[in-house]
N, C-alpha and C positions, 0 to 999 in steps of 0.2 A: 503494500499500500504506499509505504514511504517512497519507494522507487518511481510508483505510478505518479504521485504527487509532484515528485521533483520533475518528472517528464512533463507533466502539464504546465508546471511553473516555468520551465524553460521554453516551453512552445509559446507560452504567453507572451514571455519576454521578447522572443523571436518576432512574433506578430505585431507587438507595440513597435519595435525598433522598425520594422519592415513599413509600418504605416507612417511612422514619422518621416522616415528616408523618402517615401514615395508621396508624401501628402502635397508637395507643390505640383508634382506631375498629375495627381489626381484633381487638383484644384483647376489646372488648365484643361485637362480632359473634360471635366464637367463643364467648365466655362464655354468651351468651343460648343459642346453639345447643346446647351442651352441657348447660346446666342445663335447658333445656326438654325435651330429649331424654331425660335421665335421669328427670326427673319424669313425662313422658308414659308412658314404658315401664315404669318400675318401681312407680309409684303409680297411673297411669291404666290400666295393664296393656294398652297398645296396642303395636303393632310399630314397629320403627325405619322400616320402609318406610311405613307409615301416616303416623308422625308427620313424616317428610320431606316426604311429599306434601301434607300438610294444615297443621299446626301451623307448620312451618318454612318453609313455601313462600311467602315474601314477601321482597322485596327490603330490604336487603342480606343478610338472613340465610340465604337459599337459596344463597348463595356458598360457606358453610361446608360442608366434607365431615365427615359424622358417622360414627363407629364405636361399636360396642357390645361391652361384656364381660358376657355375662349371668350368667357364673359368678360373677365377682367384683363383679358389679352396679356398674358405672360406664359412663359415656359419654365419649368425646372428640371434639372438634370441631376442625378445622383450618381456618385461614384461608388459602387458597392455598398451604400448606405453610410459610407464614413462621412461624406460631406455632400451638400447640395448647392448648386448654383442657380441663380435666378436671372432670367432676362425678361425685360418688360418693353412692350410696344408702346411707342409714342407716336400718334398720326402726324405724318409729315416730316418726322426725324427718323423713323424705323426703329429697330430694337437695339437695346443696350444691356450690357450686363450690369447688374447692381452690385454695390460693394458694402452697403448697409441699408437699414430699412428706411432711412430718409431719403435715399434715392427713389424710392417708389413714390414719394408724395411731393418732391422738390418741383417748384414751378419751372417751365422751360419755355423758350421762344420757338416759334414755328416760322418757317420761311414763307415769304408771300410769293405767289406763283402767277405766271401769266395764263391766261385763259387759251386753251387748246383751239386750234384751228382745225375744224371738223368739216369745213366746206371745200377747201382747196385740196387737190389730189395729192397723194404721195408723190414725192417725199417732202413737197414744201407745206403739205398739210397732212391730216390724217383720213381724207377721204378715199376712196379706191383709186388707184392709179389709172391712168388711160392705158388701154392695152396697145402694146406695141410689139410687132414681130420683127425681128432683126433677120435679114436674109442671109448675114455672114455668120449666123451662130448654129452650130450642130446642137440641137435642143436634146437629142436623143443621148448624146455623149455626155453632154453638160448634166443631165439629170441622174445619168448613171454614176458619173463622178461623185455628185453631191450624196445620192444614196449609199455610196460605197463606205462612208463613214459613220453609218448608223449601225445599229446591231452591235456587234462586238466591240466597236470602237467607241461606244458609250456616247454618241452625240446627242444633243438634244435639240439643237436648232441650228439651220444654216440659211443664210440670206445671200444671194448673190446679185449685186447692182452693177449694171452696164449701161452707161450713157444715162444715168439718173433713174432707171428703170430696173424693177425687180425682173430677173430673167429665170431665177430659180429660187425656190423656197421650199423647205422641209422641216417638219418638227417630228420629235419622238413621240410616242404615246404619252398623254397627260399634260402636252404643251401644245401651244397655238401661237398665232400672232399676237395675242394680247397677254401673254405670259411674262411677267418680270423675272429676269434671270440675273444672278449676281456675277459681276464682271471681275471680282477679286482685283488683282493689281492693275486691270485696265482702268481702274479709279485714278491710278497715278497720271495717265494720260488726260483724264478729264481735269485733274487738278492743274497740271502744266498748261492746259488751254486757257484756264482762268488768268493765269499770269500772261498769256499771249494776248488776250482781250484787254487787260489792263495796260500792257504796253504799248498796244495800239492806240489807247486812249490818253497815253502820255501821262498816266498814273503812277508808273513804276518803271525803274530802270534796272534790268536783271543783272547788270554789270556792276551795279552797287554793291557794297559789303551787307552783309546780311544783318538786319536790325535786331539783334539779339543782345540785350543788355548785359547779360551774364558773361559774354565773351569778350567784352572791351578792356579787360585787364590782362589778357594773355593772347597767345599767338592765333588764336580761334577768330581774333576781331578782324583778320584779313581775309576770312572766308566771304566769298561772294555769293549772291543769290545764284548766279550762273553755275558756280561750283556745285551747290545743292542740287539744281536741276539735273545736272550732268552726273550726279551720284560721284562726285570726285572731290569731296572736301577733304578727305583723309582723316575723317573722324572715326573712331573706333565703332565696330557695329558687328554683331553675330546675327545673320539671318539664317536661322537653322529652325526647321519646322519639325524635325524628328526628335527634339529634346527641349528641354528648358533653356530658352535662349533670350536674347534682347527683344526679338521678334514676338515671341509668343507670350512672354511677360507683358509686353507693351499692349497687345491686343486683348489679353483675358484677365489682366490684373491691375491695369492702370486706370485712374480716373481721367487723367489729362494725358493723352496718348503723345502730345507734342514735346514733352519734357524730356523723355527717355534719351532721344538723340542729343537734344540740347545739353544734357549734363555729361556726354560722353567727352573724354579727352582726344586731342589729336594723337593719332597713331602713326600716320603716314604723312608725306609730303602733299600738300595740298596742290591740286591740279596734275598730280603724277601718280594717283593711286586709286584707281576706279573700284568701288566696293558697293555691290547692291545693297540698299538699305531702306526698308519700309519706315523706319524711324525718320529718315531723311524726309521722305514724302510727307509725314505726318508734321514734321517741323516746319515745312513749306507751308502746310495749312495754317500754321499759327502765323507765319510772315504775312500771308494773305489777310487774315483777320486783323492784323495790326495796320492795314491800309485803309480800314474803314472808321468812321468816327463811333460806330455803335455795333454792338453784336448783331442787331437786327439788320443792319446794312450788310454786314459780311454774310448772313445766311441768305439773305435775298438775292445779291448779286450773282452768285453761281447760277441762280435760275434766271433772273430777269436779264442779266447781262449775256447770257451764253445758252444754258441748257434749254430753257423754255422757248428762247428766241428761235432755235432751230427745231422747235416741235418734238423736243425728247421729253413729252409731256408725262410719259410713263416713269421717268428717272426718279429714283430717291436716293441721295447720298446720305447715308447714316452718319451720326455724330456720336462722340464720345460723352461721357457724363458732364465734361466741362463745356460742352456745347461746341466743340471743333469738329468739322467734317473729318471723317476718318479717310484721308485721302489716299492712304496706302492700299486700302482693301474693299470699301463698303459701298459701292455703287450698284444699283439695281436698276433695269430697264428692260423693254422688250427687245428682241432680236432686230426688230425693223428699226427701233429708235437708236439702237447701238449702230446701225448702218449709216443713219443720218449723220452721225459724228464722223464716220470715216468720210461721208460725202463732203462734209464741211471743208476737211483737209485735201480731198481730192481737187476742190474748187479754191484752193489756196485762200481759205477764210472767208470767201464770198458766199453769202446765203440768201439767194433769190435776190439779188441786186444790193444787199447791205454787206459792208465789209466790217467783219467782226476782228479779223487780223490780217495781216499781209503775208505775201508769199515770203518775205524776210522772215518771218516767223517759222513758216514751214521750212525753210532752208536751215533755220537754227535748230529746230527739234530733230532734223534729219542729219545733222553734222556729227559725226562720230565723236564721242566723248575720248579725250587723250587717254591712251591705255586700256581702253575697252576693247581692242582687238576688232574695232569696226561693226561691234554688235549693238551698241547703245548710244542714243542721242540724248534728248533732254526729257526724259520720263517716257520715251518711246523705244522700241527696239528696231534694229537696222538689218539690212541684208548687204551692207556695204562691202563686205568680204565674201560674198557669195556662200553664206552658210546653207542656204537652200540652194544648191548648185545650179537647179533649172528653172530659176525664178530671176527675174531682172534685178539688178543691183539695187536699183532706185526703190525698190518696194520696201515699205516700212509698216510697223505695226504696234496696236496696244496689244498687251500679253498679260494674261491672267492665270493663276494657279489651276492646274488641271486642263489646261488647253483652251481657255477662253480667248478669243482672238477677233481683232477688227483689222484686217490687212487694207492697205491702200496701195494700188498699183497704177501710178500716174500715167505712164505710157499706154496702158491698156484701157485706161478710162474705167477701172474696175474697183469696187469696194466688196470685200468677202467677210462675211461674219460667221464665226463657229462658236457654239457653246456645247459643252459637254463635262463629263466625269473623268475623263482620262486624256492623256496625250495620244496623238495619232501620228501618221506619216504625212507631215505637213508638206514636204517637197512635191511628193507624187500628187497629192490632192490639188495644190496650186498649179502644178505643171499641167495637169490635165483640164483643169477650168480653162487655163489660157489657151490650150490647144483646142478647146471647143469652139472658141471665138475664131474664126478663120480670118 
């Protein structure tokens, strides 16, 4: 009996140590599941069952147990019953993880939106587009290529625009043209565009030093907005989603997601050390907020100055608890509205006669960042060194986790949007679409 008690005591000690050691991981695991569930259900309008079966069905997130309160609009996720995280939905702002009970009742501002244009045909409005059949397109080959990345490739939506017209469009079961889908890191490209609009309005100069008060007494005071947009600041950052890292702590444990990168020291030489950082994108969101007199003005401008202006009326960019847009990760919109974003760049910032930014801005975001090996511009990804060997060098794209994409191909007058749950053979897909247009 004494031996048995000792064994039980030893096992108890081992379990307690294991829980203490893994508690931070469990906290992030449950946080991811709660946040993703609340956003999927209340923004994406999907069911809890569908979300658990698809979006949350990967290790270790699938170990969490998710519950939903549709009346009060929140989701909870439990990690083995050891801890529970809660994400609340706020109309106009999306979902956010709470850190204490006060977060559930704290007042918040909501962005003012422009009215959707439902009278003008797509793409400049939301009415059905005028049917156009192009004689130079092999529609059979085109549609076969689009269909090829569904099924085992886990695609959810594909939209192909040519000369401003949808020439192919396909959705997986459970999705359609009205389904909002998370762009993940494509949000970085949305944020970058807000800088482009402000630059065109002469309200900001991206070559100026970053207006961060806490940097003014050390070498970080020389970091420019441009260095941040190019992910070339030299600041320390760990972008690792397989373990506890700067990125995962920021997204699932922080009240103000802009501070994590701000508080990091210089680790490398500025403008000579490209390092992908979601923290940098959220710091840039803070810099944008500082350009406006009020928090309300900051919240409004992303929509009234850009997003709603090009008819991306389905888009919602979620905020953190401090009211900052989570520029690294959290923009939701329909595939058609994401295609409008690509079209804005295809037309060098001109939207139906109104210039939101100039070709100079397009040239800027598509200029390779020093030391990025031609793969990265200013919050956009590039093909400058032919990473996709059968695709034109001047193709560029917004890139999100699990293969969310908005490709812009200027010479081909193409915009291609793809959403899904896994990566796919991009080079072949793009090559065959180009080949379908004779």
